Each structure stands twice: as C-alpha cells, then as structure tokens.
N, C-alpha and C positions, 0 to 999 in steps of 0.2 A: 593508386599512389605507389611510387617506387622510390627506393633509396639508392644513392650512388656515392660511394666514398671516394674522395679525391686523394687516393694513395698513389704509389708509384706505378700502378697499372692503368691509371685513368686515361692516359693518352691512347692506349690500345683499345680501351673501352669505347672511346669516341670514334676512332677510325673504323671500328667494327659496327658503327651505328647503334651503340648502346647494348648493354648486356642482353636485354630482352630481344633485341633484333637478331641476335645470333641464332635463336631458335627458328628464325625465318627459313634458313637454308641448312640447318642440321638438326633434324627433329629429335633424334635420339642419340646422336653422337656427341662425344666430348672432344674438344679440339685443343691441343697444347700449342702454346705460342711457338716454341722451338721443339720439333721432334728430335729425340735423342736416338743414339744407336740402338737403344733398347726397344724403340718403336720399329718393329720389324716391317720390312716391305710387305705390303698386303694389309697393313693395319689402317686405322683411321688416319686420313690425311686430307681433310676437307679444305677446299680452296675458299678463302674469305677475301672480300674486297670492301672498300668503302661504298657508301650509298647503295646497299643491296635493294632498296625499295624500287630502284629502276627495273628490277627483274620480276616484280610482282605482276601477274596477268591482271590488267586493269578492268576488263570488261566481262560481262556474264556470258556472252556467247562463246568466246574461246574458253572461258573458265568452265563451261559445261561440257567441253570436248577435250578434257585432259590438258588444258593449256596449249593447244595446237592452233596455230594461226598463220604459218608462213605461206600457205597456198590456198587457204579457204577462200570462198568467194568474197569479194570486197564489201566492206561496210564502213561506217564512220570511224571505227576504231582501228582501221588498218595501219594507221601511222605507227602504232606501237609494234606491230608484227612485221610489216613489210610495206614501206611507203610506196613501192612500185605498183602495188595492187590498186591504188587509188585511181590510176589512169583508166581502169576499166569499171569504175564504180557505177556508171550509168549504162553499162552494157549487160543486159539481163541474159542469163543462160537460156538458150533455146528460144530467143526472141530478139526483137529490135531494141534500140536504145530506150531506156526508161526515162521519159522526160521529167518525171517527178524527182529525179535524183541529181539535180544540178546544184543544190545547196542542202546540206544536212549537218546535224551535230548530235552528240550524245552526251549523257551525264551518267557516271557510274559511281557507286559507293560500295566500299568493302569494310565491314568491321573486322579488324585483323587481329589474329592471335587471341581470340576471346577465351580460349581455354586457359590462358595465362594471366591476362590483364584485361580490365574492362574498358580502357579508354584509348586504344590505338586504332586509328582509322586511316583509310586511303580514299581520296576523292579524285576523280578523273573526268575532265571535260575535254572533248575533242570536236572538231568540225572541219568541213571541207567545202570548197567552191570549185565547180567545173568552169574552166575558162573558155571563152569563145574561141572557136577554131574550126576550120573546115577539113583540114587534112590530118591533123593529129589531135589526140585527146590530151589535154593538160589540166591538171588539178593542183590546187594549192590547199594546204591543210595546216592546222595548228592544234595544239593541245596544252593543257595545264594539268600536272599531276601534283597533288598536295598530300603529304604524309605527316600525320600528327602522332607523336609518341605519348601524348597525355601529360600528366604531371609527374615530375621527378624532383625529389628532395635530395639536395646535396649535403653530405656530412663530411667532417674531417676524420682523421684516422682513429680518433677516440669516440666518434659517434655524435659529436656536437653538430647541430644543424647550421650550415653555412649559407644556405640559400635554397630557393625553389625556382623551377623553370619549366616551361612547356616546350621541349625540343620539337623541332619541325624541320621538314625537308620539302623542297619542291623542285620541279623541272618544267621549263617552258620549251616547247618544241615548235618548229616551223618546218614544213616539208613541201616538196614539189615532186609530183609524179607525171610522167610523160610516156605516151605510147611511142615505141620505136618502130613498130610494124603492126600488122593486123593482129598478131599474136603475142608480141613481146612488149614489155615496158620496163622502164627504169625509174628509180626513186632516190632522192637525196633528202636527208633531214638534218637540221642543225638543232642543238640542244644547249640550254643554259641550266646548270645544276647548282643549287644552293642547299647547304646542309648546316643547320645551326643546332648543335647537340648540347652545348654547355652554357650558352648565354654569357660567355666572356669570363667565366670563373677562372681563378688561378689554378694551375696544375703544376705541382712541385715548384712553386714560386714564379712560374711563367704564365702570362695571360694566354687564355685560349681564344680562338676566334672561329667564325663560321668558315666552313670549307666551301670553296667555289671551284667550278670547272666548266669548260665548254667541251662539247662532243659532237660527233657527226655519225649518221647512219648512211650506209649505201646498200642498195637492194636491187634485185631484178625479179621479174615475174613473167611466166609464160602460161597462156591458156589457149585451148583449142577444142572445138566441138568435133566429136568423133562418134563412130559406132563402136560400142563396147558391150560384149555379151548380148548382142542383138538388140541393144537399146541405145537411144540417143544419150550421149554423155558429154560432159565437159571435163577434160583432164587439165590439171594445172600443176605447175612446179614453181617454187619460190625459194629464194636465197637472200639472206641479209646478214650484214655485219653491223652491229649496233654499239653505241656508246664508245666509239673510237675517240678518246679524249685524254686530257691532261690528268695527272694524278692529283690527289687531294691530301691536304694536311690540316690539322686543327690547332697546332701550335708552331711557333717559329723553330723550335728545336726538334720537332718530331719528323721522322721520315715520312715522305709522301707515299700514299697508298694508291694502288690501281683502282680505278672505277671498274664496274663489271662489263668489260668489253666482251661481247657475246657473238658467236657465230650460230646462225640458225638456217636450216634448210628443211624443206618439206614438200610433200605432194598431196594432191587431192583429186578425187573423182566424184562428180555429181551426176546422178542418173535421173533421167526423166522416166518415171514409172508409168504415168499416164497424164492426162490433162490436169489432174488435181493433185498428184502425189509426186514428190521427188525426194531423193536421199543423197546425202553427201558423206564421204568417208575421207578422213584426213590423217596424216601422220607427220610428225616433226622430229628432228634430231637437233639437239643443242649442245654447245660446248663453250665454256668460258675460255677466252683467249688471253689469259693472264698467267703469270708464273705459278707453278705448283710448288708448295713449300718443300724444301729439301729435308733430308734427315741429318741431324747434327750430332757430332761427337760431344761427350760431356764437357770438353773445353771450348765448345762453341764453334769449332771448325766444321765444315760441311763434310759429312761422311758419304752421302749419296745425293744425287740431284745437282741442281745448279743454283747459283746465287740469285735470289729473287729481286735484288736491287738492280733493275735494268731499265733501259729506255722503253717507251711505249712500243715502238716497232720491234725491238728485240724481244720484248715480253710476248707480243702477239705471235711472232714466228716461232719463238722457242716453246710456246705452250703446247706444241705438238710432239716435243721430244725431250722435255726437261723433267719429267716425273721420275722420282728416285726408283720407282718400281719398273721403269722401262715401258715397253709397249703395252704390257698387260695393264699397267696402271693408267696409261693414256686412254685406253679403251674404256676403262671404268669411269672416266671423266665425262663421257657422253651421257646426256639425259634423253629419254624417249617419251614422246606423247602420241597417243592414238585416240581417235574419237569419231563420232558420227552425229549426223543431224538429219532429221526427217521433217519435211514440211507438208502440210495439207492445205491446198488452195492458197498458198502464199500468205496464210493467216495464222496458222497454229504450228508450232515447232516443238519437238522434243529432242533432247541431246544426251549423250553419254560419252564418257572417255576414261582414259587411264594414263597416269603419269608415273614414270619409273626413274629413280636415281639410285645408284649403287650405295650400299650401306656404308662404305668407306669414304664416300664423297658427299654426304649429307643425309642420305637415307630417307628421302622423301618418296613415298610410295602411296598413291591414293587413287581412288575412283572419283569420278565426278558425274553429276546428273544435272540437267537443266531443262528449261522450257522457255518458249517465246510466244508472243502474241503480237500481231501486226494488224492495224486497222487504218486504212488510208495512209496518212503521212506519219502516223504515230506507231511506235513499237515499244514493247516492254520485254526484257529478258531477265531471267533468274537462273542462278547456278548454286549448287550445294556440293561441298567437298566431303568425301567419305574416306578417312584414312584406313589403311590395311592393318593398323595396330591400335591398341587401346591407349588412352591417355596421350594422344598425339597433340602437339601444340597447334596444329592446323585443323583439328577436328571441329565440325560444325561451322566451318567457314562459309559465309553466304556472300554472294555477289548480286548486285542489282544494277540494271542499266536501262535508262530511258533513251529512246532514239526518235529523231525527227528528220524526215526527208521532205523538203518543201518544193512545191511546184510553182513555176511561173515567176520566181523572184529573179529578175534579170534575164539576159539573153540566154538562149540555149547554147550549150557548149558541146564539145566533143565531136566525134566523127559520126556522120549520118550513116 
C-alpha cells in the first residue's frame, strides 16, 4: 500500500510514473526537478522520462547476462532487444535450419522493486511466426507488456483519503523481421503505449487522464560463421533505436514528457567448443536519446545546457551534445552491459553478466546470474540480480521465463 498526496507536485509524480518508479532508474541518487547553478557540473543529473517500464529487461535470458541482448542469438524475446534478429530465429549456429522454430512464444514474470514494496509486477508475453518463403526469411512477432504498480491511496494536502486506485501501464507491440542477405537482416516494430497512473483524479482542480502514445523501433542485425581462436564461431552485431514516439502527458495543462527513446548497439561471439558444449559472450552499449536536464539559475533561466522542451527529432539529435557538462557528461550517459552464456548439449545453460551506469546518471551497478533448461519444445529460464551495494532497490530481483518452440504448425518458412 502506498500514499500519494495530490499537491502541486502531483503532475510531475505522474509523468515520472509514480514516486516509487523513480527508484527504477536511480537507485541511490536524488534528482531535483530543476538543477540550480549550485548543482555543479559533474553532480547528479539523472535523465528521467515517462513510462520507464519500457526499459525494464523483460526476459530471464538477457536478464541473466547483464541486460545485454542487441546481438545475442535470436529467441522469442528478441522483439524487445532487436527485432531484426527474428529473421534468423530458425537458423541454428553451426547447423542447418531448425524446423522446430517456425512458431514460438514465451511468458515472463518479474516481481519488481521487492526491496521497497510488495505488489509491483511486470508480465511479458511474446511470440513469433516464420512466414513461408523460398528466397528470404520473414518473421512476424507480437508482444504484450503489462506493468502493475499495486495499490495506491490518494490523499489531499492535509492527509484526508480522496480515493484508491491500482495504477497500471501496458504496451502492445507488432514487429516484422526480414533477411536482407545471407548475413544481414532488418527489423521494424510498432508499439501502442497506455499509462494510467491516477485513475482520473483531479490534480490542482484539473482532471487527470491516462497517458497514451505510439512508437516505433528500427533495427539491423548481422551474423556470420567464422574461425576465431582456432574454433568455429558465430560473430554477430546488432543495432536498434527503440521507442521513437510521441510525448506523453497526464493532464491538459501539463507539459508533455518524452518517452524513453533509446539507442542500443552490441556484439556477440558464440564458440563451438565441441559437439556438446558452446559458449557465447555478449556486450551492449545503451544511451537514452532524449534531452539532458540543464542547469538552472535561481531565477529559472538556463545557466548551462539546452532547453529540454523540444521536438522529438530535435531531442534525439540534441541528446548527443546538450548535456550541461559537455562531452564528459555525454560519455557518462552511456550504460554498459556484458555477459556470457554456456550451453551443454543444448539442454542446460548457465549465465552471468554485469551492468554499469554512472553514479550521476542513475547509479545502477549490478551483477546477474541465471540458468536455463530446455527439453524438446519447452524451455525454462531464471535470472537473479545482485547489486554492488547494500540496501539497493533492485536487490533480490528475480526473473522467470517459460518458452515454447512448436514444430509442424503450418508450412515451413525461411530460407532452406
């Protein structure tokens, strides 16, 4: 149970996806609404957006590898990381097409921020279908992401209860991936976003409403089998720009807020150790492509940085040079993920990874471990998050994923 007072900061509470959601991306930092000249360059300047639930790694496989997934081998959850990977989902490394991977889906569940509250959860369902084709591989996919924030009790400025509500957010995705050559593929995804944080309560005399937006992802993927360190290897590279979409607001009078437009690129190398063992190493780099908050003078004018009230295109392009701390601060805005995965006989997997975010930009630093089991068309993945500091909001985070790859449901697709 959580309390939310409808005072003059309630609009910003909503656009930040509720007070408790702020801990999602700033574990130990405190973020001021307007930085003043006293907040010296190099201090805390976390970038916040609306609907940050879109950035939560939804599946246990990537969650066990430090949240890296731009170039890992394709799976039913590739839509979130890089839709272009889907075009090669039935092309098994070091082998021919896997006929059992024409249709598949997965279900994931994450109890979120359990160190803070007991009733915030993320559920994610995704699926794909390989289309019939002789020359190119084409795949369509879809997903549903549902985020529940539990029960929130609203009060007025003196503490009187004014209502109770269960805030929730969801996103529905549709994606298309297509091979462009033997090694290259491209992907496109469309997304509808719905965010209901207040249940229509009045904020400073004005009715609030659910936030809505539409967005798109664009991505590319490359993979090639090579000899590396005298072993058969599959090297892969991926790049995606996700959540390119309209801003969101929760009241008629409030400014519209950017959604988390994100740039992601990564690489992966999968090694065939022998007929029963293989290992994959992955690395990702991420950056939010939205304006960095400027530093303000006491009178509200901008001291350093640029006005964050910009168009989507201007915000994306300007995100590489608008930080008040210049190039040094821009570099601090990159997040890094590294991880590894080991498979025995394509049945048992263990995973580990590390995620790094600079302390002035959210301070998420954690290790991850995970395991996987696959039998015939059924798979089960598990991941566990280990923060590098005590009393971390994300400590003891668990992820669970069930996967199904079906054989013989419809015609074979893809490239022979």
